[in-house]
C-alpha positions as CSV (number, residue, x, y, z in Angstrom):
1,X,11.5,21.4,12.4
2,X,10.0,19.7,15.4
3,X,7.2,17.2,15.5
4,X,4.9,16.1,18.3
5,X,5.0,12.3,18.6
6,X,2.0,10.2,19.9
7,X,2.4,6.6,20.7
8,X,-0.7,4.3,20.5
9,X,-1.1,1.4,23.0
10,X,-1.4,-1.9,21.1
11,X,-5.1,-2.2,21.7
12,X,-5.7,1.2,20.0
13,X,-3.7,0.7,16.9
14,X,-6.2,-1.1,14.7
15,X,-9.2,1.2,15.4
16,X,-6.9,4.2,14.8
17,X,-6.0,3.0,11.3
18,X,-9.3,4.2,9.9
19,X,-8.4,6.7,7.2
20,X,-11.1,9.2,8.0
21,X,-10.0,9.1,11.7
22,X,-6.3,9.5,10.8
23,X,-7.1,12.6,8.6
24,X,-9.4,14.1,11.2
25,X,-6.8,13.6,14.0
26,X,-4.5,16.3,12.5
27,X,-1.5,14.0,12.4
28,X,0.9,14.6,9.5
29,X,2.7,11.2,9.4
30,X,2.2,7.6,10.4
31,X,5.1,5.4,11.2
32,X,4.4,1.7,10.6
33,X,6.6,-1.1,12.0
34,X,6.7,-4.5,10.2
35,X,6.8,-6.1,13.7
36,X,3.2,-5.0,14.0
37,X,1.6,-5.3,10.6
38,X,3.3,-8.3,9.0
39,X,1.7,-10.9,11.3
40,X,-1.7,-9.8,9.8
41,X,-0.4,-10.0,6.2
42,X,1.2,-13.5,6.6
43,X,-1.9,-15.2,8.1
44,X,-4.3,-15.3,5.1
45,X,-7.2,-17.1,6.9
46,X,-7.2,-15.1,10.1
47,X,-7.6,-11.4,10.9
48,X,-9.3,-10.5,7.6
49,X,-10.6,-7.1,8.8
50,X,-7.2,-6.1,10.2
51,X,-5.3,-7.2,7.1
52,X,-7.6,-5.3,4.8
53,X,-7.3,-2.2,6.9
54,X,-3.5,-2.3,6.8
55,X,-3.5,-2.9,3.0
56,X,-5.8,0.1,2.6
57,X,-3.5,2.4,4.7
58,X,-0.5,1.4,2.5
59,X,-2.5,1.9,-0.7
60,X,-4.0,5.2,0.2
61,X,-1.2,7.0,2.1
62,X,1.9,8.3,0.3
63,X,5.1,6.5,1.4
64,X,7.7,9.1,2.4
65,X,10.5,6.8,3.5
66,X,11.1,3.1,4.1
67,X,14.0,1.9,6.2
68,X,15.2,-1.7,6.3
69,X,18.3,-3.2,8.0
70,X,20.9,-4.4,5.5
71,X,21.0,-7.7,7.3
72,X,17.2,-8.1,7.2
73,X,14.9,-8.7,10.2
74,X,14.7,-11.7,12.3
75,X,12.6,-12.6,15.3
76,X,11.8,-9.4,17.0
77,X,14.8,-7.5,15.8
78,X,15.4,-5.0,12.9
79,X,11.8,-4.3,11.9
80,X,11.2,-2.5,8.6
81,X,9.9,1.0,9.3
82,X,7.7,2.8,6.8
83,X,6.8,6.5,7.2
84,X,3.5,7.5,5.5
85,X,2.1,11.0,4.9
86,X,-1.4,11.6,6.1
87,X,-2.6,14.1,3.6
């Protein structure tokens, strides 16, 4: 089976995480990298809108697969990847 892959430039990621927009886009899956979203989750007093949007995506989309490096991540290496189904 083949899939078409679309990459979002950094400035388009947050607006594209709207659940209605994701479902209307026709995409089947969303691949999330911890290098992108963890910074919003770890800063409780900043980026409130972004943090809530990321939490909503993880709450409302079914997790298909999560991949983590056995050695963990550090710096900008070995992000945790989570594949979510857009249903």
